[in-house]
Residue frames as qw, qx, qy, qz and C-alpha x, y, z in Angstrom:
[[0.454, 0.725, 0.514, -0.056, -2.60, -23.19, -6.84],
 [0.492, 0.093, 0.317, 0.806, -1.24, -21.33, -9.88],
 [0.097, 0.344, 0.016, -0.934, -1.93, -17.80, -11.09],
 [0.277, -0.029, -0.682, -0.677, -3.91, -19.28, -14.00],
 [0.313, -0.413, -0.855, 0.032, -6.23, -21.22, -11.71],
 [0.132, -0.520, -0.453, 0.712, -6.77, -18.16, -9.50],
 [0.117, 0.200, -0.305, -0.924, -7.41, -16.07, -12.61],
 [0.313, -0.264, -0.804, -0.431, -10.18, -18.47, -13.67],
 [0.281, -0.510, -0.723, 0.370, -11.66, -18.25, -10.15],
 [0.059, -0.441, -0.162, 0.881, -11.61, -14.45, -10.24],
 [0.190, 0.023, -0.546, -0.816, -13.11, -14.31, -13.75],
 [0.354, -0.390, -0.824, -0.210, -15.93, -16.60, -12.64],
 [0.237, -0.463, -0.578, 0.629, -16.39, -14.63, -9.42],
 [0.120, 0.430, 0.024, -0.894, -17.17, -11.51, -11.43],
 [0.609, 0.462, 0.605, -0.222, -19.41, -13.56, -13.76],
 [0.369, 0.729, -0.320, -0.480, -17.62, -13.10, -17.09],
 [0.950, 0.258, 0.148, 0.093, -16.91, -15.54, -19.89],
 [0.667, -0.232, 0.281, 0.650, -13.35, -15.78, -21.20],
 [0.363, 0.502, 0.425, 0.660, -14.31, -13.78, -24.28],
 [0.184, -0.911, -0.265, -0.258, -16.07, -11.03, -22.28],
 [0.633, -0.688, 0.056, 0.349, -13.25, -10.85, -19.76],
 [0.631, 0.000, 0.342, 0.697, -10.61, -10.63, -22.51],
 [0.200, 0.697, 0.386, 0.570, -12.54, -7.87, -24.25],
 [0.361, -0.912, -0.186, -0.063, -12.95, -5.84, -21.06],
 [0.595, -0.668, 0.217, 0.390, -9.22, -5.95, -20.28],
 [0.339, 0.848, -0.268, -0.306, -8.08, -5.40, -23.87],
 [0.220, -0.421, 0.847, 0.237, -6.49, -8.72, -24.79],
 [0.577, 0.140, -0.618, -0.515, -7.37, -11.41, -27.28],
 [0.894, -0.264, 0.056, -0.357, -9.25, -14.50, -26.15],
 [0.878, 0.230, -0.347, 0.235, -6.15, -16.59, -27.01],
 [0.206, 0.512, -0.497, 0.669, -4.04, -14.44, -24.70],
 [0.607, -0.418, 0.268, -0.621, -6.62, -14.92, -21.95],
 [0.982, -0.021, -0.147, -0.118, -6.54, -18.68, -22.52],
 [0.664, 0.388, -0.451, 0.454, -2.72, -18.63, -22.29],
 [0.133, -0.512, 0.463, -0.711, -2.85, -16.73, -18.98],
 [0.785, -0.282, 0.181, -0.522, -5.47, -19.08, -17.54],
 [0.988, 0.073, -0.135, 0.026, -3.54, -22.17, -18.61],
 [0.563, -0.726, 0.290, 0.268, -0.25, -20.77, -17.21],
 [0.793, 0.352, 0.240, 0.436, 1.37, -20.82, -20.65],
 [0.305, 0.555, -0.045, 0.772, 2.16, -17.09, -20.23],
 [0.321, -0.444, -0.522, 0.653, 2.54, -14.85, -17.19],
 [0.097, 0.904, 0.412, 0.067, 0.32, -11.76, -17.09],
 [0.420, 0.392, -0.056, 0.817, 1.97, -8.45, -17.90],
 [0.153, -0.298, -0.461, 0.822, 1.82, -5.48, -15.55],
 [0.280, 0.028, -0.237, -0.930, -0.53, -3.68, -17.97],
 [0.528, -0.244, -0.740, -0.338, -2.85, -6.68, -17.91],
 [0.402, -0.330, -0.715, 0.466, -2.78, -6.77, -14.11],
 [0.039, 0.190, 0.187, -0.963, -3.70, -3.09, -13.96],
 [0.423, -0.064, -0.470, -0.772, -6.58, -3.70, -16.38],
 [0.534, -0.301, -0.785, -0.085, -7.97, -6.67, -14.43],
 [0.243, -0.278, -0.572, 0.733, -7.73, -4.72, -11.18],
 [0.186, 0.066, -0.075, -0.977, -9.81, -1.95, -12.79],
 [0.583, -0.162, -0.511, -0.610, -12.68, -4.40, -13.45],
 [0.710, -0.480, 0.145, -0.495, -12.69, -5.78, -9.92],
 [0.883, 0.077, -0.435, 0.161, -10.19, -8.63, -9.85],
 [0.609, -0.769, 0.193, 0.016, -8.43, -9.04, -6.50],
 [0.582, 0.672, -0.431, 0.152, -4.83, -8.77, -7.73],
 [0.272, -0.577, 0.695, -0.332, -3.37, -9.67, -4.30],
 [0.831, -0.016, 0.499, -0.247, -5.26, -12.93, -4.47],
 [0.809, 0.579, -0.075, -0.068, -4.32, -13.44, -8.11],
 [0.411, 0.704, -0.526, 0.243, -0.58, -12.98, -7.53],
 [0.030, -0.462, 0.750, -0.473, -0.12, -14.15, -3.97],
 [0.465, -0.191, -0.857, -0.112, -3.07, -16.47, -3.40],
 [0.176, -0.353, -0.671, 0.627, -4.50, -14.46, -0.55],
 [0.029, 0.816, 0.543, 0.196, -7.74, -12.48, -0.44],
 [0.221, 0.630, -0.049, 0.743, -7.31, -8.71, -0.36],
 [0.385, -0.670, 0.139, -0.620, -8.88, -8.10, 3.02],
 [0.457, -0.418, 0.677, -0.399, -9.11, -11.16, 5.21],
 [0.639, 0.097, -0.721, -0.249, -9.49, -14.90, 5.41],
 [0.823, -0.465, 0.104, -0.309, -10.59, -17.54, 7.85],
 [0.134, 0.605, -0.772, 0.142, -7.42, -18.99, 9.36],
 [0.827, -0.107, -0.523, -0.177, -7.72, -22.78, 9.79],
 [0.477, 0.074, -0.659, 0.578, -5.31, -22.74, 12.76],
 [0.173, -0.127, 0.356, -0.909, -7.27, -20.05, 14.60],
 [0.711, -0.145, -0.292, -0.624, -10.53, -21.81, 13.75],
 [0.787, -0.076, -0.609, 0.066, -9.27, -25.08, 15.24],
 [0.435, 0.040, -0.568, 0.698, -7.60, -23.41, 18.24],
 [0.027, 0.120, 0.372, -0.920, -9.91, -20.55, 19.20],
 [0.306, 0.553, 0.740, -0.231, -13.21, -21.19, 17.39],
 [0.366, 0.603, 0.532, 0.468, -15.10, -19.46, 14.57],
 [0.086, -0.966, -0.243, 0.011, -15.60, -16.12, 16.28],
 [0.335, -0.820, 0.322, 0.334, -11.82, -15.54, 16.45],
 [0.780, 0.038, 0.520, 0.346, -10.74, -17.15, 13.18],
 [0.498, 0.807, 0.206, 0.240, -10.74, -14.23, 10.71],
 [0.517, -0.564, 0.153, 0.626, -7.34, -12.59, 10.16],
 [0.338, 0.845, -0.177, -0.375, -5.83, -10.16, 7.66],
 [0.893, 0.407, -0.085, 0.171, -3.77, -11.47, 4.76],
 [0.184, 0.776, -0.461, 0.389, -0.83, -9.46, 6.19],
 [0.577, -0.501, 0.547, -0.341, -1.03, -11.38, 9.47],
 [0.971, 0.144, 0.175, -0.073, -1.33, -14.63, 7.53],
 [0.684, 0.620, -0.263, 0.281, 1.88, -13.88, 5.60],
 [0.111, -0.735, 0.526, -0.413, 3.69, -12.82, 8.77],
 [0.778, -0.315, 0.481, -0.253, 2.83, -16.10, 10.49],
 [0.941, 0.325, 0.089, 0.023, 3.58, -18.21, 7.41],
 [0.545, 0.685, -0.325, 0.359, 6.99, -16.58, 6.99],
 [0.748, -0.327, -0.394, 0.421, 7.80, -16.75, 10.69],
 [0.257, 0.528, -0.103, 0.803, 8.42, -12.99, 10.91],
 [0.433, -0.609, 0.161, -0.645, 6.42, -12.68, 14.14],
 [0.868, -0.147, -0.469, 0.071, 7.67, -15.94, 15.55],
 [0.258, -0.748, 0.436, -0.427, 8.80, -15.71, 19.16],
 [0.678, 0.115, -0.713, 0.135, 10.83, -18.38, 20.92],
 [0.239, -0.350, 0.553, -0.717, 9.82, -17.33, 24.42],
 [0.050, -0.123, -0.985, 0.110, 8.20, -20.31, 26.25],
 [0.273, 0.461, 0.557, -0.635, 5.05, -18.28, 26.89],
 [0.423, 0.521, -0.241, -0.700, 4.66, -17.80, 23.12],
 [0.393, -0.046, 0.910, 0.126, 4.08, -21.49, 22.30],
 [0.542, 0.622, 0.495, -0.273, 0.91, -20.63, 20.36],
 [0.315, 0.819, -0.280, -0.389, 2.93, -18.61, 17.80],
 [0.115, -0.439, 0.860, 0.233, 5.32, -21.53, 17.25],
 [0.460, 0.259, 0.844, -0.091, 2.41, -23.94, 16.80],
 [0.465, 0.767, 0.211, -0.388, 0.74, -21.47, 14.43],
 [0.157, 0.722, -0.558, -0.378, 3.91, -21.17, 12.35],
 [0.258, -0.171, 0.944, 0.116, 4.23, -24.98, 12.18],
 [0.495, 0.495, 0.671, -0.245, 0.59, -25.28, 11.14],
 [0.339, 0.785, -0.090, -0.510, 1.08, -22.67, 8.38],
 [0.134, -0.445, 0.785, 0.409, 3.54, -24.92, 6.58],
 [0.172, 0.188, 0.943, 0.215, 0.67, -27.16, 5.45],
 [0.283, 0.599, 0.457, -0.594, -2.10, -24.56, 5.20],
 [0.517, 0.529, 0.576, 0.347, -3.81, -24.09, 1.81],
 [0.101, 0.982, 0.154, 0.041, -3.57, -20.29, 2.20],
 [0.625, -0.550, 0.212, 0.512, 0.19, -20.31, 2.83],
 [0.453, 0.883, -0.051, -0.111, 1.74, -17.74, 0.47],
 [0.217, -0.723, 0.635, 0.162, 5.27, -18.98, 1.09],
 [0.764, 0.384, -0.477, -0.201, 6.68, -21.39, -1.50],
 [0.603, -0.511, 0.574, -0.214, 7.31, -24.53, 0.49],
 [0.920, 0.330, -0.196, -0.074, 8.35, -26.93, -2.26],
 [0.822, -0.410, 0.215, 0.333, 11.37, -29.04, -1.38],
 [0.053, -0.793, 0.392, 0.464, 14.64, -27.54, -2.60],
 [0.458, -0.134, 0.802, 0.359, 15.34, -30.60, -4.74],
 [0.446, 0.604, 0.646, 0.137, 12.49, -29.67, -7.11],
 [0.107, 0.951, 0.051, -0.285, 13.69, -26.11, -7.64],
 [0.701, 0.512, -0.031, 0.495, 16.19, -24.80, -10.13],
 [0.551, -0.728, -0.119, 0.392, 18.81, -23.38, -7.76],
 [0.535, 0.113, 0.223, 0.807, 20.88, -21.62, -10.42],
 [0.005, -0.897, -0.327, 0.296, 20.31, -17.94, -9.72],
 [0.509, 0.544, 0.149, 0.650, 21.39, -15.29, -12.18],
 [0.428, -0.558, -0.316, 0.637, 22.94, -12.83, -9.72],
 [0.176, -0.053, 0.247, 0.951, 23.45, -10.12, -12.33],
 [0.234, -0.453, -0.606, -0.611, 19.80, -10.21, -13.38],
 [0.478, -0.644, -0.576, 0.157, 18.58, -10.28, -9.78],
 [0.388, -0.397, -0.141, 0.820, 20.83, -7.35, -8.86],
 [0.047, 0.147, 0.401, 0.903, 19.62, -5.36, -11.87],
 [0.348, -0.586, -0.634, -0.366, 15.96, -5.89, -10.94],
 [0.504, -0.634, -0.440, 0.387, 16.53, -4.95, -7.29],
 [0.331, -0.221, 0.040, 0.917, 18.56, -1.87, -8.24],
 [0.094, -0.342, -0.490, -0.796, 15.80, -0.69, -10.61],
 [0.449, -0.653, -0.599, -0.117, 13.17, -1.23, -7.91],
 [0.502, -0.538, -0.299, 0.608, 15.18, 0.58, -5.23],
 [0.221, -0.025, 0.210, 0.952, 15.95, 3.48, -7.59],
 [0.220, -0.481, -0.564, -0.634, 12.29, 3.81, -8.56],
 [0.507, -0.667, -0.535, 0.110, 11.17, 3.73, -4.92],
 [0.445, -0.429, -0.152, 0.771, 13.71, 6.38, -3.94],
 [0.105, 0.095, 0.350, 0.926, 12.65, 8.59, -6.88],
 [0.404, -0.469, -0.485, -0.619, 8.96, 8.40, -5.96],
 [0.363, -0.368, 0.485, -0.705, 6.91, 8.53, -2.79],
 [0.846, -0.068, -0.398, -0.347, 5.72, 4.96, -3.29],
 [0.254, -0.441, 0.786, -0.351, 6.05, 2.63, -0.32],
 [0.834, -0.024, -0.438, -0.334, 5.44, -1.11, -0.38],
 [0.777, -0.519, 0.318, -0.160, 5.75, -3.74, 2.30],
 [0.142, -0.551, 0.803, 0.178, 8.84, -5.96, 2.28],
 [0.586, 0.146, 0.794, -0.072, 6.59, -8.94, 1.55],
 [0.601, 0.732, 0.266, -0.179, 5.05, -7.33, -1.54],
 [0.153, 0.835, -0.472, -0.238, 8.48, -6.13, -2.66],
 [0.345, -0.349, 0.864, 0.117, 9.89, -9.65, -2.41],
 [0.629, 0.401, 0.661, -0.084, 6.95, -11.12, -4.34],
 [0.446, 0.862, -0.021, -0.239, 7.41, -8.44, -7.03],
 [0.063, -0.700, 0.678, 0.214, 11.13, -9.25, -7.27],
 [0.501, -0.051, 0.863, 0.045, 10.41, -12.98, -7.63],
 [0.607, 0.625, 0.464, -0.160, 7.71, -12.39, -10.27],
 [0.322, 0.887, -0.238, -0.231, 9.93, -10.02, -12.28],
 [0.255, -0.547, 0.780, 0.169, 12.92, -12.36, -11.97],
 [0.602, 0.178, 0.778, 0.005, 10.91, -15.31, -13.29],
 [0.545, 0.782, 0.249, -0.174, 9.62, -13.21, -16.18],
 [0.219, 0.881, -0.383, -0.168, 12.95, -11.70, -17.22],
 [0.461, -0.421, 0.773, 0.115, 14.85, -14.95, -16.65],
 [0.742, 0.380, 0.551, -0.034, 12.89, -16.45, -19.52],
 [0.553, 0.144, 0.433, 0.697, 15.13, -14.48, -21.89],
 [0.105, 0.905, 0.372, 0.177, 13.12, -11.27, -21.86],
 [0.371, 0.422, -0.161, 0.811, 14.95, -7.94, -21.93],
 [0.275, -0.472, -0.565, 0.619, 14.82, -6.15, -18.59],
 [0.019, 0.639, 0.417, 0.646, 12.16, -3.50, -19.06],
 [0.152, 0.007, -0.448, 0.881, 12.39, -0.59, -16.63],
 [0.443, -0.171, -0.131, -0.870, 8.79, 0.41, -17.35],
 [0.737, -0.229, -0.593, -0.231, 7.50, -3.06, -16.50],
 [0.487, -0.107, -0.631, 0.594, 9.40, -2.96, -13.22],
 [0.083, -0.055, 0.223, -0.970, 7.90, 0.45, -12.39],
 [0.603, -0.193, -0.343, -0.694, 4.37, -0.69, -13.32],
 [0.691, -0.193, -0.693, 0.076, 4.75, -3.81, -11.17],
 [0.301, -0.093, -0.539, 0.781, 5.84, -1.71, -8.16],
 [0.312, -0.117, -0.015, -0.943, 2.95, 0.72, -8.72],
 [0.705, -0.207, -0.517, -0.439, 0.54, -2.21, -8.82],
 [0.606, -0.139, -0.692, 0.367, 2.09, -3.74, -5.68],
 [0.124, -0.016, -0.412, 0.903, 1.61, -0.49, -3.79],
 [0.402, -0.255, -0.294, -0.829, -2.06, -0.11, -4.70]]
């Protein structure tokens, strides 16, 4: 599901029309339409504005609810009373970061395998053949250096998962020919840490 589709869901969740939503966050209705139709990616200023009116920005960017979700694997394996997990745990299982290969940990391996097809999976699992594999190393290095410098200059801390999502989002934005904007990088990191 794209950011635009999730943005529509969030706008409807807080019961606003496109025009009302656009007015509240300080953009034109056409800009709102472009964001919702994935013709443009939201700016960091826009994301800060939507967060201020109650939009779940973690869900908007990463596809996961801010607090928790009902895990389909846990529901099927352990029943409804044990099926709610945090989005952090969901990402850890989907990425395999808590995967253990000890024979007594078979449940974790099954969980990880199940995550590959789960609708909540935040990890991009498209086959490599559909991706553009040409990576601009200079641009990627510049973004990461700006992020690391900003984090070392401030007391802001973000999880590795949020940092990687921020890097990917910024890379996609700046790769479209945009000039690398240090302020946008800083605003994105501030938003990721909130």
